[in-house]
C-alpha positions in Angstrom: -0.1 0.3 -0.1 1.5 3.1 -1.3 1.8 6.1 1.6 -0.5 9.1 0.9 1.1 11.7 -0.9 2.9 14.4 0.9 1.0 17.8 1.1 2.0 20.4 -1.9 -0.8 22.8 -1.7 0.3 26.5 -2.7 -1.0 29.7 -1.9 -2.3 30.1 -5.2 -3.8 26.9 -5.2 -6.5 27.8 -1.9 -6.8 30.9 -3.6 -8.1 29.3 -6.4 -10.2 26.5 -4.5 -11.6 29.7 -2.3 -12.8 31.5 -5.0 -14.5 28.3 -6.7 -16.3 27.3 -3.8 -17.8 31.1 -3.5 -19.0 30.5 -7.6 -20.3 27.4 -7.2 -21.8 27.9 -3.6 -25.5 27.6 -5.0 -24.8 24.7 -7.3 -23.6 23.0 -4.3 -26.2 23.8 -2.1 -29.3 24.5 -3.1 -31.9 27.6 -2.4 -30.5 28.4 1.0 -27.6 30.6 -0.5 -29.6 32.8 -1.8 -32.3 33.4 1.0 -29.0 34.1 2.9 -28.1 36.6 0.5 -31.5 37.7 0.5 -31.1 38.3 4.6 -27.8 40.3 4.1 -30.1 42.3 1.2 -32.6 43.1 4.1 -30.0 44.0 6.8 -28.0 46.1 4.5 -30.7 48.0 3.5 -32.4 48.3 6.9 -31.1 51.7 7.7 -32.0 54.3 5.7 -30.6 57.4 7.5 -28.3 57.9 10.8 -28.1 61.2 12.7 -24.7 63.1 13.4 -25.3 62.4 17.0 -25.4 58.6 16.0 -22.1 58.2 14.5 -21.1 54.9 17.8 -24.3 53.5 16.1 -23.4 53.5 12.5 -19.9 52.1 13.0 -21.4 49.3 15.5 -24.1 48.7 12.1 -21.4 48.6 9.8 -19.5 46.3 12.0 -22.2 44.2 12.1 -23.0 44.2 8.6 -19.3 43.1 8.0 -19.1 40.2 10.5 -22.4 38.5 8.9 -20.9 38.9 5.3 -17.9 37.5 6.3 -19.8 34.4 8.4 -21.5 34.0 4.9 -18.4 33.8 2.7 -16.6 31.7 5.2 -19.6 29.0 5.6 -19.7 28.8 1.7 -16.3 28.2 1.8 -16.0 25.7 4.3 -14.6 27.9 6.8 -17.3 27.0 10.0 -15.1 27.7 12.9 -14.0 31.0 11.1 -18.0 31.9 10.2 -18.9 30.9 13.9 -16.8 33.3 15.2 -18.1 36.0 12.9 -21.4 35.2 14.1 -20.6 35.7 17.8 -19.2 39.1 16.8 -22.3 40.1 15.4 -24.3 39.2 18.4 -21.8 41.9 20.9 -21.8 44.2 18.0 -25.7 43.9 18.4 -26.1 44.1 21.8 -23.9 47.0 21.7 -25.3 48.7 18.8 -28.8 48.6 20.6 -28.4 49.7 24.1 -26.2 52.7 22.6 -29.4 53.6 20.0 -31.5 53.2 22.7 -30.0 54.8 25.4 -28.5 58.2 23.8 -28.2 59.9 26.9 -25.5 57.2 27.9 -21.7 58.8 28.3 -19.3 56.3 26.1 -16.4 58.5 27.0 -14.8 58.1 30.2 -13.3 61.3 31.4 -11.5 60.6 34.6 -8.5 61.9 33.0 -10.9 65.3 31.7 -7.4 65.8 29.3 -7.1 62.4 28.1 -11.0 61.1 27.8 -11.1 57.2 26.7 -13.2 54.8 25.9 -14.6 52.2 28.4 -13.5 48.9 29.1 -15.3 46.8 26.6 -16.4 44.1 29.0 -17.7 46.8 31.1 -19.6 48.4 28.1 -20.9 44.9 27.3 -22.0 44.3 30.6 -24.2 46.9 30.7 -25.4 46.9 27.1 -26.3 42.8 28.0 -28.5 43.4 31.5 -30.3 46.5 29.2 -31.6 43.5 26.5 -32.5 41.2 29.1 -34.7 44.1 30.7 -36.1 45.7 27.5 -36.5 42.2 25.1 -35.7 39.3 27.5 -37.0 36.9 24.5 -34.4 38.6 21.6 -32.3 38.5 24.2 -32.6 34.7 24.8 -32.4 34.1 21.4 -29.1 35.6 20.9 -27.4 34.3 24.3 -28.8 30.5 23.0 -27.0 31.0 19.6 -23.4 32.6 21.4 -23.5 30.0 23.9 -23.7 27.1 21.4 -21.0 28.9 19.4 -19.0 29.3 22.9 -19.6 25.4 23.7 -18.4 24.3 19.7 -16.5 26.3 17.9 -15.3 29.3 19.5 -12.0 28.2 21.4 -9.4 25.5 20.3 -11.1 21.9 21.0 -11.4 18.4 19.4 -14.7 19.1 17.9 -12.8 21.8 15.7 -10.2 19.5 14.8 -12.5 16.7 13.3 -13.6 19.8 10.7 -10.9 19.1 8.6 -9.2 15.8 9.8 -10.5 12.8 8.5 -10.6 10.8 12.0 -11.1 7.2 10.1 -7.3 8.3 8.8 -6.1 8.7 12.6 -5.2 4.7 13.3 -3.1 3.1 15.7 -1.1 1.1 13.2 -0.5 4.2 10.7 2.4 6.9 10.7 0.0 9.2 8.5 -3.1 10.9 8.3 -5.5 12.6 5.7 -6.6 16.5 6.0 -8.0 19.5 4.6 -7.3 23.2 4.7 -11.4 23.0 4.1 -13.8 21.7 6.2 -15.6 18.4 5.4 -18.7 18.7 6.7 -21.9 17.1 4.7 -24.0 19.2 2.2 -27.0 19.3 4.9 -25.0 20.1 8.0 -23.3 23.1 5.9 -27.2 23.7 4.6 -27.7 24.2 8.4 -25.2 26.3 9.3 -26.2 28.5 6.7 -30.2 28.5 7.5 -28.8 29.7 11.5 -27.0 32.4 9.8 -30.2 33.3 8.1 -32.4 33.1 11.4 -29.6 35.1 13.3 -30.0 37.9 10.7 -33.7 37.7 11.4 -32.7 38.4 15.3 -30.4 41.2 14.5 -32.8 43.3 12.5 -35.8 42.8 14.7 -33.1 43.7 17.7 -31.8 46.8 16.4 -35.5 47.7 15.0 -36.8 47.6 18.6 -34.3 49.4 20.1 -34.6 52.0 17.5 -38.7 52.1 18.7 -37.4 53.7 21.7 -35.2 56.7 20.3 -35.5 56.7 16.9 -32.1 57.7 16.8 -32.0 56.2 13.2 -34.0 55.8 9.8 -35.2 52.6 9.0 -36.6 51.4 6.1 -40.8 51.7 5.7 -42.3 48.2 5.9 -39.2 46.8 7.4 -41.3 44.8 10.1 -43.7 42.9 7.9 -40.4 42.6 5.6 -38.6 41.0 8.4 -41.5 39.3 9.0 -41.8 38.0 5.9 -38.5 36.5 5.5 -38.7 35.0 9.1 -41.2 32.7 7.9 -39.2 32.1 4.7 -36.3 30.7 6.8 -38.1 28.8 9.2 -40.0 26.9 6.0 -36.2 26.2 5.0 -35.6 24.8 8.5 -38.6 22.4 8.9 -37.9 20.9 5.4 -34.5 20.4 6.1 -35.2 19.2 9.5 -37.4 16.3 7.9 -34.6 15.8 5.5 -32.1 15.0 7.9 -34.3 13.2 10.0 -34.7 10.6 6.9 -30.8 10.5 6.3 -30.4 9.6 10.1 -33.1 6.8 10.2 -31.8 5.3 6.9 -27.8 5.2 8.3 -28.7 3.6 11.6 -28.6 -0.3 11.6 -32.0 -2.0 11.5 
């Protein structure tokens, strides 16, 4: 039996495959790709104006948009842990953005040294934001917390679970002197679809959180009809979720020993 070939992947080869996975994403993964793209479009067009005094909110919202877009690109390119990290950042930015938007009176600078004002420690501001969100929108806060907890328990930190995404565990044998793996995750198509579906659900939570935060302060101009648009989109995502869940259930039953 011949030994596995040595790793000869070049940076250009990786870049070429990244491009190919992006271009053929819909062909491989089906309708969840345009559904996710629709969610990204809804998010990017949800705000039509930002007042001058809400520059920090605008910065947070741009960070949310960037994080969610990077998550989408990472999922379709089979970089699951990176995508999940971006989702976690999007959740954290959402809490901060909603808190600052709904409470324009809060002071974002520490003036302990009047000559050198500084931003408060990140953990301190985040703690205040999460406490506010828990009281102002407990249901949304619960969904966002559950989403973040799942990421923290699986892909956010170095773990055996994360290594199994790229290593062929069956190649790790007691009598072997080599193993096989890939720069790209080896998830099945339905597993990747499930991750993308979760991203779509996160988009719904983010847009709705920001919409409700804005109801109090009206600090930003949001697109007319956004509440209805995100409601209809959530129905599309839920429908896909049910259909995919049924497919994965049948696959599991078919794979189980009789």
